[in-house]
N, C-alpha and C positions, 0 to 999 in steps of 0.2 A: 928403515929404522929411524933415520933422522926426521923424515916426514911425520912418522907416527908420534915421535917425542915432542914435536912442536904443537900438536893438536890440543893438548891440555892447556897450553899457554894461550892458544887462540880462543878456546872456550872461555877462559878466565877473562881475556880481554873483552870478548863479546859481552859477558855478564857485567863487567865494569862499565862498558859503554851504555848498556841498558839501564844500569843503576844511575849513572850520571843523567841520562835522559829523563828518567822518572823523577829524579830530584829537581831537575830544571822545570819539568812540567808542574810539579807540586808547588814550586816557588811562584810560577806564573799564576797558578790557580789561587794561591794565597793573595797575591797582589790584586787579582781580579775581584775576589770576594771583598777585600778591603775597599776597593774603589766602589763596588756595588753598594756597600753599606753607606757610602757617603751620599747616596741619593736621599737618605733620611736622617743620617747622623752627621753632626759636625765633627771634624777631626779635632781631637784635644790638643795635639801637638804634631809637629813635623820632624823628620829626621834632621833637617837643617837647624831647626830651633833647638833641638836637644843637643846638637853639636855646639851651637853657639852658647847655650847655657853652661855646658861643661867648660868651655874656654873662658868664659867670664868668671866662673867660680874658681877655676884653677889659677887664673892670672891675677884676680883682684881679691879673692877670699870672700866675695859677696856676690849676690845675684840680683842686681837691679833689673827689674823685668816689668814691661808694660805691654799688656795685651788684653783685649776684651772683644769677644765675638759679638758681632751685631748682624742682624739679618740684612740681606741685600737691599731691602726696601728702606733701611736706615743708613745707607751709604749714599752720599750725594751722587746723582747721575753725572755731575760735572767730573767727579773723580773717575768714574767708569769710563767716560769719554776720553779723559786726559790720559789714562793709563793705556787705553787701546791706541790712541793717537801716537803716544810716545814709544810704546813697547811692541805693538803688533797691529799695524793698521788693517791687516786682512783677517783679524781674529774671527769675525762673524762669517767669513766666507770659506776659510780653509778647513781641512779635516784634521788639524793638529800640526801640520807642517807647511811652512811657507817656503817652497823650494826656491822661488825667485829671491827671497831675502837671504837664504842660505848662500846662494851663488854670489850675490852682491857682497856679503860678509867675507866669503872666501877670497874674492877678488881684492877687497880692501885690505884684508890681512896679508895677502901675498905682496901687495905693493908696500905695505908698512914694513914687512920683513926685508924686502929688497932695499928699501931706503935705509933701514937700520944697518944692513950689511955694508952698503956703500959708504955710509958715514962712519962705520966701525965704532958705533956707540956701544958702551958697556951695558947700558940699560936695555931691557927687553922692549920691543916695540909695543905700542898701544894697540891691542887687538879689539876687533869689533865682533860682537856675537850676532847670530841670526836666529836665535831660539824664539819660538812663539811663546805666548802666555801659557799654553797647555804644556809645552815642553818644560818651561820653568817650574810649573806646578808639579809635574811628574818628578823632577829632580829634587825639589824642596821637600815633597811629601815623604819620599821613600829612600833616597839615594845619598851616597857620600859625595864629597866635593872633588874626589880624585878624577883625573881625566884619563880614562882608559877605554879601549875599544869595547870591552865587556860592559862597562858602566853606560857607555853611550848606546849600546844595543838594548840594554835594559830600559833606559830612558825612552827609547823608541817604542818598545813594547807597552810600557805604562801609558805613554801618550795615546796610543791607539785605544787602550782600555778606557781612559778618561773620556775620549771623544765618543766612544761607542756606548758608554753606560751613563754618562752625565750630560745634561743640557749645557749649552754655552753659558746660559745665565748662572747655572750652578757652578761651573768651572770658574767663572769670573768671581763669584761670591766667595768661594773658598780661597782663591788667589788673593783677593783684596783683604781677607781676614787673616792671612798667614804670612804674607810677604814681609821682609825686613825693611824697616824705615829708619834705622839708626841702631846704635849699640843698645841691645835689649829692648828695642821698640819694634813690635810686630803687629801688623794689621792696621786697617784704616782708622779705626776708632782711637787706638793708642797714638797713632801718628798725628791725628787731628788735635788731640789733647796736648801732646808733647810740644808741637810746633806752634799751634794757634789758639790753644786753650778753648777749643770749641768741640762740638761733636762732629762725627763723620758726615752726618746728614746735613750739616750747616756749612760745609766748605764752599767757598766762593769759587768761581771759575779760575781766578788767578791762583788761589791757594791750591786748588786741585792740580793745576798744571805744574806748579812748583814741586809738589809731592811726587808727581809722576816722573818728572825729570830726575829726581833723586834716586830712583830705583836701581839703576845699574851700579851705583856706588854710594849707597846711603850713608855709610859711616864717614866717607870722605866729605860729602856735602854737609853732613851734620857739623863737622869741624870747620867747614869753610862756607858759611851761609851767604857770604858776600861775593862768592865766586862769579866773575864775569860770564863764564860759560853757563852757569846755572841760570843767570838772569836772561841771557840771550836765548838759550834753549827753551826756557819757560815761555818766552814770547812766541817762539816758533810753534810750540805745542798748542798754546792758547789759540793761535790763528787757525789751526787744523781741527780743533775740537768740534766746531760747528758742523763739520762734514761727517762726524762719527755718530752712528746710531747704535746705542748699546743693545745687547741681546735681550 
């Protein structure tokens, strides 16, 4: 009797699991179709941009916004080389994930956490990321900023889709047109106009290197343009740019 009475619950559980699986599959298909559309259509906005727009509007009551899409041919190759040199040196070689960079980032973060624990500092340690350009684009396009296992798994899936459906050149073009370069400043053209009063196509090697270095923390460096770190890191990226061949 007891065994028979549990069977309806098992069937309901099975149906629920099937429904969850179908919903998950439908979600992945939706993402895949949206990525496939980007082979010919430029994304009008990203999830990250919409989140930033809402925060600006709710905190300031206004929406100062700078963004203008330009074709990849109208973005200085200096900027493409600088961003690859600074953010993802193996961009043209990997399939979306740089496992060596992830291991190095994990090791650096582990050391930073250990040092913070030993010093008993109240502030959180400065952590270093190992995400590739494709991973960053996957997150910015579709996902929230929360750090959960589920969100990371979804980022992994979208990264695979981007690499499978888009060329490296197209991935970089979308990234450079959508990435944040300051408060309400998105994309290479807006950044070039905002910081240098020029077009993205006319950026010099030095200007491109400086913009690339800003990417991990653009709002911070926008407020601190004279940062010694920014100047030193710009010189380092500038020295490596000659070894980078854009896709």
